[in-house]
N, C-alpha and C positions, 0 to 999 in steps of 0.2 A: 504492500499499499504506499509505503513511504517512496518507493522508487516511482511509481506511478504518479505522485504528487510531483515529484521533480520533472517529469518528463510532461506534465500536462501544458500544453502550448498556452492555454488560455490564462493559467496562473503567471506564466512567464509574463504574458503581455501586461497583467496588472501589476506585476513587481516592475516593469520595464515603465510603465505610465507613471506609478507613484516615484519612482526615482527620478524621472524627468520633470515632475512637479516639484520635487523637494530641491531638485539641482535648480530649477527655475525660481524658487523662493530665494535660495541662497544667492542667485546671481543679482536679483532683484535687490535684496539688502545690500550686498557687496556694491552694487553700482550707485545706491542711495548713498553710501558711507563714501563712495569714491568722488561723487558729485557733490554733497553736502557735507563733507567731513573736511577737518584740519589735522594735519599730522603735527604732533607737539611731541615732547620728550617721553611722555608716558604712553604713547601711542597715538591711534587714530581716534579723535573725538569729533562730536558734533559740532557745526558751525556756531552753535549756540555757547559753545563752552568759554569764548573770551567775555561775552556778557557775564554770565555767572561768575567768572573769575575776578571781574571787576567788581561786581556788586559784593562779592564776599570778602574782597580785600581789606576792607574796612575794619575787619575783626583783628587784622594785624597792626593797626594803626592806634597810638594812644597819645594823649595829651600830657606832656611834662612840663610844669612849671611855664605853662603858657607857650610851650613849644611843641609842634608836631614830633613824634618819635615813631619810627617803623620797627616793628620786631625783627629779630634776626632771620626768623623762618621766612617772613615777607620778602626780605631781600634777596635771601638764598632762591627762592622761588623764581623771582625776577630774573635773576641771573642765569638759572637753571633754563628757563624758557626763552631767554634773549629778549627779555621786555624791558621798557623803560617806563619811569614813573616822575610824574609832576604833581606837589602838592599846592594848592592854592588856597588863600585866606578869603575872607568874606569880600574882600576889595578886589579881587582876582590876582592878587601879587603872588609869586611864586615865594614859598618858605621852604621848600625841600624838593631836591631831584635826586634820581639815582638812574644812571645809563642813559641820561637825556642826551639826544643828539644836539649838537652845536647850532644846527639851523632852527631850533625851537625857541619861541619868544618866552619871554619871562613873566608876561602879564597878559591877561584875557579880559575881554568885555564880557557881559552876560550874553550878547548876540553872538560872540565869537563862540562862546561855550555851546550855546544851542547850535550853532552850524557844524560845530566838530561833533555833537552827539549824533548828526544823521549823515555826518561826512564820510566820504569813500575814501579808498586807499590813497594816500598821498605822500610824498617824499620817503619811501621806503617804510611806512608803517600806517596802519588803519588803527585810529585813537578811538578809546571808549572813556566816556565820562562818566563821573558818579559823584555823589556827595554824602557826607555823614556828618552826624552831630557828636562832638566828644566833649564832656564837661561844660555844656553850655555853649559852645562855640561850633560854627559851621563850617566844614572844610569841604573843598571840593578837590577832586583829584583826576588826573589823566594818566592812562596806561595806554603805551603804544605796542601794537602786536605787529610783527614781521610778516603779516599774512594779508592776501587780498580777502578781505571779507565782506561781503555784500550787506547791506542793511536796508531792509525793505521791511514795510509794515503792511499787512493786509487786513482791511475793514470788511466786515461782511454782516448780513442779517441773521442773527441767531435763530430768530424765530424759523426762518425759511430752512436754515440748516437743519435744525431739530426735526422740520417736518420732511425733508430729503433723506434723513437718516434710514428709516424703513425701507425706503426705494432702494437705497443702496444696499441694505442687506438682502433685500428680495434679488436685485440684480446679481449681486455674488452667489446667492443659492441657485439662482437659475443657471449661472455660468457653470457652477460647480456641477449640477444635474447634467447639463448639456455634456460636460467633459466625461462623466461617468457613463452616460448613455452612449456616447461615441466610442468610448473605450470597451465598452460591452460588444457593440455592433462590430468594431473592427476585431474585436477577439473572436466573435462567432464566425466572422468572415474569414479570418485567418486559419481558424480552426477547421472550417470547411474544407479549404483548399488543401491544408495539411493532411486532412483526412483522405483527400483524393491521391495525395503522394503515397501516403503509407499504404492505402488500399491499393494503388497501383504497383507498389513495390510487392505486396503480398500476391496480387494476382501474378505477376511475373514470375515469382517464385513457383506458383502452382501453374504455369503455362495457361492462364484463364485471362490475360490481360486483354482490355479493350483500349485502343489507342486514345488518347486524351487531346482534344482540340489545342493547337500550339497558340494561345491567345492571352492577353493579360499580363499581369504582373509576373505569372510564374510560367510564362511560355517557354524560357530556356529548360525549366526543369521538367515540364512536361514533353519537351522536344527530346530531352536526354533519357527520358523514361521511355519513349517511343522508340529511339535508336537501340536502347538497351534489349528492349522486347524483341526488336527486328532482329538484331545480332544473334541474341539467345535462340530464337527460331532457326536462323540460318545455321546455328551451330548444330542445333538438335537434329536438323535434317542431315548436316554433313554426318553427324555420329550414326544415324540411322543408316545412312546409305554405306558408310564405314563398317558398320556391323553386319549390314545385308551382304557387302562384298567379301567381309572376312567369312562369314557363314558359307558363301557359295564357294570361296576357295578352300576352306577347310574340306568342303565336300568333294571339290576338284581333286584336291591333293591327295585327300583319302583315296579317291578312285584310282588317281594316278599312280599310287604307292600299289594299289592292289594289281594294277596292270602289269608291271615287271614280275610281281610276287607269284602271279598264277602260273606263267609258263616255267619260273624257277621250280616250284612245287611240282608242276606237271612233269617236266623232264627228270626231276629228282626222282620221281616216283617211278619213270620209265628205267632209270639207271639201277634202281635197286629191285626192280620186280623181275619176275622169271615169265619165260625164259630170260635170261641176260642177253642185253644186245651186242652187236658185233662192235669191233675197235672202231670202225668208221662211223658207226652211230654215236658211240662213246664221245668221239671227239667233237661231232656235230652238236649234239646234246649239251656238250660242256661249253663250247662258245655261245649258245644261245643263253645259257644260264649266266656266263661271265659278262655278257652284254647287258643282261637284264640287271645284274647286280650294279654294274658300272652306273648305269641309269639310275637307279636307286639311291645308289651313294652320292651322286650329283645332287639329286633333290635335297637330301638328308644335309649335305655341305651347304646348300643354299639357305636353308634354314638356319643352319647353325651362324653363319656368317652373316645374315641379315640381323640377327639378334646381338651378334657381337658389335656389330657397327652401330646399334642403337645404343647399346649399353657403354660404349666406349671402351669395351674390352678386346677390340680387334688388336692384334699386334700391327703396329707401324713403324716400319724400319726403313725411312727414306735414304737415298744413296744416289750419289752421280752416276747418272746414266746418259748414254748416247742415244738421244732419243730416235732419231732416224733410222739407225741400224735397229734399234730395239723394236721399233714398228715394222720394219721391213722383215725381220725374223719372225715377228707374230703372225705376220702374213702369209709367209712361206710355210709355217706350221700348219696353218689353215688349210692351205692349198694341198699340202702333202696328207691331210686326212682323208681316207677313202671316201667319207660321206660327202666331200665338197671338191674332191680332185676334178671333178668336170665342170665346175662352176666357173663364172666369168669374174673374176676378182683382179683387180688393178690397185697398184700402190704409186703415189706420187709425192715427191718433197719438193717444195718451192722455195725453201729455205736451206742453206748449207748445213752440214752436221753441226748439232748445237748439243751442249752439255745441259740436263735438266735433273734436279734433285727429285727424287719419288720413290715410292716403294715398288719394286719390280714386279712381286707377285701380285699384289693387289690391283697394280695399274694395269698388268696384263688380263687380269680377271675382269676389269672393266671395259676396256677395249675388246677383248674377245667376247664378251656377251653383246656388244653393240653389233660387232660384225656377224657373229652367229645368229642373231635375231634378224639382221637383214636377210641372211641366205635361208634361214629356216621358214621364214613367213612370207616368202615371195616364189613366184614361178622358176622353174630350173633355169630358163633363159634371161633371168635377171642379172643386170651388171652391178657390181659393188664396186666403188671406188672410195679408197683411205687415201686422203691428201693431208699434208702437213704444210701449214702456211703462217704467216705473222699477221696477227689480227690488229696490233697495235704497237707502240714502241715499247709497252710493259705486257703485252699478252701475246699468247701464241694459240693458234687453233688447230684442232684436228678434225677434220671432216669426214663422216662415214655416210656416203650418200647412193642412193641407189635410184633405179627407173622402174621399179616395180609396181605394185599394186596401189601403194601410199595409204595413207590414213586420214580420216575425217577430222575436222576441227574439234568435234566433240571427243574423239579418243585421244587427241594431242594433250588435251587439258589433264587428262588422267593417267596418262602413259606411264608415268613414273611412280604412280601410287603403288604402294605395296598390296600385293593380292590381286592386282589388276591383269587380268588375261585378254589379249585383243581379240576381237571378232575371227580373225585369222586362224587362232588356236583350235577352232572347230574341226578344220580339216588337219592340223598338227597338234594334238592335244598335249604332246610330251613337253614337258618343262613344268618349272614351280610357280611360274608368274612373278618370280622374284629377280629375275636376270637384270631388268632396266632399273629397278628400285636400287639393285646392289650396286649397278654402275654409276647412278647419280649419287650415292652415298660416298663411294669410293672417290670420285672426282672432287666431291665438296670436302672431304678428307684432306685433299691435296691443295685445297685452296682455289679450286677452280669452279667452273659453272658448266652445264649442259643444257641446251636446247633443241626443240624440235621442230621442224617446218616441213611444208609439202602440202600435198592434196591428193585425193582420191584419182587413181589412174595416172598420176604424174611421178610417182616416186615419193621417197621420204629422205629427209636429210638431218642427221644429227650433227651439231656443233659442239665440240668440247674447247672450252676456253681455259688456258692454264696460265697463270702469271709467268713472267719472265723477265728477267733484266739482262740486257746485252753485258757482255764483260767489258771493262774499260780497257781501252787499246793502250 
């Protein structure tokens, strides 16, 4: 319950508005003191302080044998505050002074004292005048304050002011009611939108979100929620497609593993059956068994390698390799394979021999997969070309191109996905469906990139880009 109160948006709004009102009151009081205040040694005082100080100063004055005397505390206060004092007798003549400026006169007429009573700041001082009666004698005294102090008197009709007082109180009451009402309305409005946002987040998590109109103060938040829902739906769809492809791949690979196991089992039973086959049949059956075992082993190795590459457990041993020679020997090995000895395979290098740092075993596996893929999934008359060229000053390209059946743009988008088996595998079902995914991961491991282009009926072109820096002369 305590945490729910803390998270209540309406309660936060009330606290915020209360804090703003309190800050406004403090600000108004501060501005009032700033405008109508005077800085004196004891701090900030109201502008009425000089008048009160002047009226109370008579408490420190006394008559001693007909002469005026100022108590020590009074003189000390004058010095502390930087004030000056003049004391006049009944004739307006100066009888005592303290800190008085030299420009001040020593005698005043009654009219001059009246003028000083309402006078403004002049000659560095604002003068306040007062009088007191001590021992039957009347003394006038002037105190000069080093502040610019306005002396204004306001006259008003007290009856009208008393009649207006209830009106002002009602006005203040209605203003406060309006503030409270606006606060509640704003709080409900804000709570409504926050409820939409909270509900939207919950609906997104349940995949039951309905897009909100992107307008108003919270348009950006609504837009972000809509985008989040769209991305999650897209991610869910990708996940569903991946799960479906994986299930299909598992079914296919299971079937593909059973395919070589069936002849292995069948010919193994013939070898152990009675009557025993002759020597020629034994050799023929053994070759069939070995061929199917090789095929099974290749699929298992593909599975092992793809997961090693994913987990980073694959051994990566880069070393300096003469690239052109390396690729030429790889092509020769493929041509010498009985399965491809009658196929049209060409190799070309448009750059001189160069040295590149790569893992020979892994890189051979990647390029071999690309070339074998082009040979296996195209008609026998298809020509496959392997070309080494310079892509830029810092990149080297290896192109594997064919003039075969080609692939559609839709297939190109998913060609390097794990578990994907192209449409041509219906005629040639052998293979794990991991060859191109393995090739891409190996090339990425070498800091390179691979792309595919082409169209149906016009062949396919794989381009491998590898980082390469020419040696300094």
